[in-house]
C-alpha positions in Angstrom: 101.6 161.5 15.6 103.2 162.0 12.3 103.3 158.3 11.5 99.8 157.7 12.7 98.6 160.6 10.7 100.4 159.3 7.6 98.8 155.8 7.9 95.4 157.1 8.4 95.6 159.3 5.4 97.3 156.7 3.1 93.9 155.1 2.1 91.4 157.7 2.2 87.8 156.6 3.2 88.8 152.9 3.7 87.4 152.6 7.2 84.2 154.2 6.2 83.8 151.8 3.2 84.4 148.8 5.4 81.8 149.7 7.9 79.3 150.5 5.1 79.9 147.2 3.3 79.8 145.0 6.4 76.0 144.8 6.7 75.7 143.9 3.0 78.3 141.1 3.4 76.6 139.7 6.5 73.2 139.6 4.7 74.4 138.0 1.6 76.6 135.4 3.3 73.7 133.2 4.7 72.0 133.1 1.3 75.2 132.0 -0.3 76.1 129.5 2.3 72.5 127.9 2.4 72.2 127.4 -1.4 74.0 124.0 -1.6 71.9 122.5 1.3 68.4 123.5 0.0 68.8 122.1 -3.5 68.4 118.4 -2.7 65.3 119.0 -0.7 63.7 121.0 -3.5 64.6 118.2 -6.0 63.1 115.5 -3.7 59.9 117.6 -3.3 59.6 118.0 -7.0 60.2 114.3 -7.6 57.5 113.4 -5.0 55.0 115.8 -6.5 55.7 114.4 -10.0 55.3 110.8 -8.8 51.9 111.6 -7.2 50.7 113.3 -10.3 51.8 110.3 -12.5 50.1 107.8 -10.2 46.9 109.8 -10.2 46.9 110.0 -13.9 47.5 106.3 -14.3 44.7 105.5 -11.9 42.3 107.8 -13.8 43.3 106.1 -17.1 42.6 102.6 -15.6 39.1 103.6 -14.6 38.2 105.6 -17.6 34.6 104.9 -18.8 33.9 103.4 -22.2 30.9 102.6 -24.3 29.1 99.5 -25.6 27.2 99.4 -28.9 25.8 96.9 -31.4 23.2 96.1 -34.0 20.1 93.9 -33.8 18.7 92.2 -36.9 16.2 89.4 -37.6 17.0 86.1 -39.3 16.4 87.7 -42.8 19.0 90.4 -41.9 16.5 93.2 -41.6 17.0 95.8 -38.9 14.9 95.4 -35.7 13.5 98.6 -34.4 12.5 98.8 -30.7 14.4 95.7 -29.5 14.9 96.0 -25.8 18.6 95.7 -24.8 19.3 95.3 -21.1 22.8 95.9 -19.6 23.5 94.2 -16.3 26.7 94.2 -14.3 27.9 92.1 -11.3 26.7 93.5 -8.1 24.6 96.2 -9.8 20.8 96.1 -9.8 18.7 97.0 -11.6 20.4 97.1 -15.0 20.2 99.7 -17.7 17.8 99.4 -20.7 17.9 101.0 -24.2 16.0 100.2 -27.4 17.3 99.9 -30.8 16.7 102.6 -33.3 15.3 102.3 -36.9 18.7 101.1 -38.1 18.7 98.4 -35.4 21.5 100.2 -33.5 21.8 100.5 -29.7 24.4 102.1 -27.5 25.4 102.5 -23.8 27.7 105.3 -22.8 29.8 105.9 -19.7 30.2 102.2 -19.0 32.8 101.4 -16.3 35.4 98.8 -17.2 34.8 95.2 -16.3 32.5 92.3 -17.2 29.0 92.9 -18.6 26.0 91.0 -19.7 23.4 92.0 -22.4 19.9 90.5 -22.8 18.2 91.4 -26.1 14.5 90.7 -26.7 11.8 91.7 -29.1 8.1 90.6 -29.3 7.5 87.3 -31.2 11.2 86.6 -31.4 13.5 84.4 -29.3 15.6 86.4 -26.8 19.4 86.4 -27.1 22.1 87.0 -24.5 25.7 88.2 -24.9 28.5 88.6 -22.3 31.8 90.3 -22.6 34.4 92.5 -20.8 35.0 96.1 -21.5 38.4 97.7 -21.0 39.1 101.1 -19.6 38.1 103.8 -22.2 37.2 101.1 -24.8 34.5 101.6 -27.4 33.2 98.0 -27.3 31.2 96.9 -30.4 29.3 93.6 -30.1 29.0 91.1 -32.9 25.9 91.3 -35.0 23.0 90.1 -32.8 20.3 88.1 -34.6 16.9 87.4 -33.1 15.0 84.5 -34.7 11.5 83.1 -34.6 11.2 80.6 -31.7 10.8 77.0 -32.5 7.2 75.9 -32.3 6.7 72.5 -30.6 3.3 71.0 -31.2 2.3 67.8 -29.4 -0.2 65.6 -31.2 -1.9 62.9 -29.1 -3.3 60.2 -31.3 -5.8 58.1 -29.5 -9.3 56.6 -29.5 -12.3 58.2 -27.8 -12.8 56.8 -24.3 -15.7 54.5 -25.3 -13.8 53.0 -28.2 -10.7 52.6 -26.2 -12.7 50.8 -23.5 -14.1 48.5 -26.2 -10.6 47.6 -27.3 -9.4 47.0 -23.8 -12.4 44.9 -22.9 -11.9 42.7 -26.0 -8.3 42.1 -24.9 -9.4 41.3 -21.3 -11.9 38.8 -22.5 -8.9 36.8 -23.9 -7.3 36.5 -20.5 -7.4 32.9 -19.1 -5.4 31.3 -16.3 -3.4 28.4 -17.9 -5.1 29.5 -21.1 -8.4 27.9 -19.9 -10.0 29.4 -16.8 -11.7 32.8 -17.5 -9.9 35.8 -15.9 -11.9 38.6 -17.4 -12.3 40.8 -14.4 -8.7 42.0 -14.0 -7.0 44.9 -15.7 -3.3 45.1 -16.1 -3.6 48.6 -17.5 -3.6 51.0 -14.5 -5.1 53.9 -16.5 -7.7 51.8 -18.3 -10.6 53.7 -19.9 -13.8 53.7 -17.8 -16.4 51.1 -18.8 -19.9 52.1 -20.0 -23.0 50.2 -18.7 -23.0 48.3 -22.0 -19.4 47.1 -21.3 -20.2 46.1 -17.8 -23.3 44.0 -18.7 -21.4 42.5 -21.7 -18.5 41.5 -19.4 -20.9 40.0 -16.8 -22.6 37.9 -19.5 -19.3 36.8 -21.0 -18.2 35.6 -17.6 -21.5 34.0 -16.6 -22.0 32.2 -19.9 -18.4 31.0 -20.4 -18.3 27.2 -20.9 -15.6 26.9 -18.2 -17.9 28.7 -15.8 -20.8 26.3 -16.6 -18.4 23.4 -16.1 -17.2 24.7 -12.8 -20.8 25.1 -11.5 -21.4 21.5 -12.5 -18.4 20.3 -10.5 -19.6 22.3 -7.4 -23.1 20.7 -7.8 -21.6 17.3 -8.0 -19.6 17.9 -4.8 -22.7 19.2 -3.0 -24.6 16.1 -4.1 -21.8 13.8 -3.0 -21.9 15.4 0.4 -25.7 15.4 0.4 -25.8 19.1 0.9 -29.3 20.5 0.6 -30.6 17.0 1.2 -34.2 18.1 0.4 -33.2 18.1 -3.2 -32.7 14.4 -3.1 -30.3 12.4 -5.2 -30.2 11.2 -8.8 -30.4 13.4 -11.9 -33.3 15.4 -10.5 -31.4 16.3 -7.3 -28.2 17.1 -9.3 -30.2 19.4 -11.6 -31.7 21.3 -8.6 -28.3 21.7 -7.0 -26.8 22.8 -10.4 -29.6 25.3 -10.8 -29.2 26.7 -7.3 -25.4 27.1 -7.6 -25.6 28.7 -11.1 -28.4 31.0 -9.9 -26.1 32.1 -7.1 -23.1 32.7 -9.5 -25.3 34.4 -12.1 -27.0 36.8 -9.5 -23.7 37.7 -7.8 -22.0 38.3 -11.2 -24.7 40.5 -12.7 -25.8 42.4 -9.5 -22.2 43.0 -8.2 -20.5 43.2 -11.6 -23.1 45.0 -13.9 -26.2 46.4 -12.2 -24.8 48.1 -9.2 -21.6 49.3 -11.0 -23.7 50.9 -13.7 -26.0 52.6 -11.1 -23.2 53.7 -8.8 -20.7 54.4 -11.7 -18.0 52.1 -10.3 -15.6 49.8 -12.0 -16.1 46.1 -11.2 -12.6 45.0 -12.3 -9.5 44.3 -10.2 -6.7 46.6 -11.1 -3.4 44.7 -10.8 -0.9 46.6 -8.7 2.3 44.6 -9.3 4.7 47.0 -7.5 5.5 48.0 -3.9 6.3 45.9 -0.9 4.7 42.5 -0.5 2.8 43.8 2.6 1.3 46.8 0.7 0.3 44.5 -2.2 -1.4 42.0 0.2 -3.3 44.9 1.9 -4.3 46.3 -1.5 -5.6 42.9 -2.7 -7.6 42.1 0.5 -9.1 45.5 0.4 -10.3 45.1 -3.1 -13.5 43.5 -1.9 -14.6 46.7 -0.2 -12.5 49.3 -2.1 -12.7 50.0 -5.8 -12.0 52.5 -8.5 -14.9 54.7 -9.7 -15.6 55.5 -13.3 -14.1 59.0 -12.5 -10.8 57.3 -11.7 -11.0 57.9 -8.0 -10.9 55.2 -5.3 -14.0 54.8 -3.2 -15.9 52.2 -1.1 -16.9 49.2 -3.2 -20.6 49.5 -2.6 -21.3 47.5 -5.7 -19.6 44.3 -4.5 -21.0 44.7 -0.9 -24.6 45.2 -2.1 -24.1 42.5 -4.8 -22.9 40.0 -2.2 -25.9 40.5 0.1 -28.3 40.6 -2.8 -27.0 37.3 -4.1 -27.2 35.7 -0.7 -30.8 36.9 -0.4 -31.8 35.5 -3.7 -30.1 32.2 -2.9 -32.2 31.9 0.3 -35.4 32.1 -1.7 -34.8 29.0 -3.8 -33.1 26.8 -1.2 -35.1 24.1 0.5 -37.1 25.4 3.4 -35.3 23.2 5.9 -31.9 24.6 4.8 -32.8 28.2 5.2 -31.7 29.9 8.4 -33.2 33.3 8.0 -31.1 36.4 8.1 -28.1 34.6 9.6 -27.8 32.6 6.4 -27.9 35.8 4.3 -25.3 37.5 6.4 -23.0 34.5 6.5 -23.3 33.9 2.8 -22.6 37.5 2.0 -19.5 37.6 4.2 -18.3 34.4 2.6 -18.8 36.0 -0.8 -16.7 39.1 0.3 -14.0 36.8 1.7 -13.9 35.0 -1.6 -13.5 38.3 -3.4 -10.5 39.2 -1.1 -8.9 35.8 -1.7 -9.4 36.3 -5.5 -7.6 39.6 -5.2 -4.6 38.0 -3.5 -4.5 35.3 -6.2 -4.7 37.9 -8.9 -1.8 39.9 -7.4 0.6 37.0 -6.7 -0.5 33.9 -8.7 -2.9 34.5 -11.6 -0.8 37.3 -13.0 2.0 34.8 -13.6 -0.3 32.1 -15.0 -2.3 34.4 -17.2 -1.3 35.1 -20.7 -1.6 38.9 -20.8 -3.0 40.7 -23.8 -1.0 43.3 -25.7 -1.2 46.5 -23.9 -3.8 48.8 -25.4 -3.1 52.5 -25.6 -4.2 54.3 -22.4 -6.5 57.2 -22.5 -4.8 60.4 -23.7 
């Protein structure tokens, strides 16, 4: 008892102090022991938040809008007021438009970075275009844009009036001769030849009918007819030859004037053969054969060749009037003679297309109608 009492009283209040301090120690111990473990986590969190903030700021900087501005002047250097400036971007439609002020200045704000295209226009001036690329946040200033007066292109066609041009072309055609001798007036090597007037058509018919080679050719035919005793009622000798010559020439003259001058003037058709010279051989043969019933009108359009058809029948009818009575065979003679005449015209077309064109000295090409 004595000892126990002495020990208990040697440190007065110690037990009470321990019991009072124990809760405080227990509460402070976890905080103290956890501090080293939480510090790395807090550092990682702070680093992550800083990285995200840095990336977000960099992304915003890369997409920061900029501006585009410039100045528009004319070729004298004066400012252009009211010039329309259109901004277009890839994949964006429609574009933006602004107009230049009194100092010729224009500006686009809040322009996203990337390629752009400007079109600048002003009345009475040639438009200009400009392309570039604007960077993030850049204040892009274009070079000085100059609009100039557009180049004026004036075409002046120098040519003769249609009648005078036709006159020149006819004069050249009247020089065309096969082998340099046989008349070949009724062919045009100019596809766009000027239309002939009635005066030209009658003049060409007379030139052909009165040509010495034509007269000589009729004489040869009359001699062949006399040698074969064709139209025997005419007899023989000089008198018979003269009658045959007159009958043959009357046929040629009537067919030439009726089919080459009278009817073409009335129906406004061109009596000439227009040389084709191109395309397949088949197409050229068909074109040549059809020339007896198909022709070009004075209006330049192709149409039925009424002039040649009527001229062939009229010539055959007149021929039947002056032939000897015993050689006339009524309407059958007229029809057969007209068909023979049309066949001759088709044959002449084939010869013109494939033979005479190579044997005829062509004239210099006259200017076509403007």
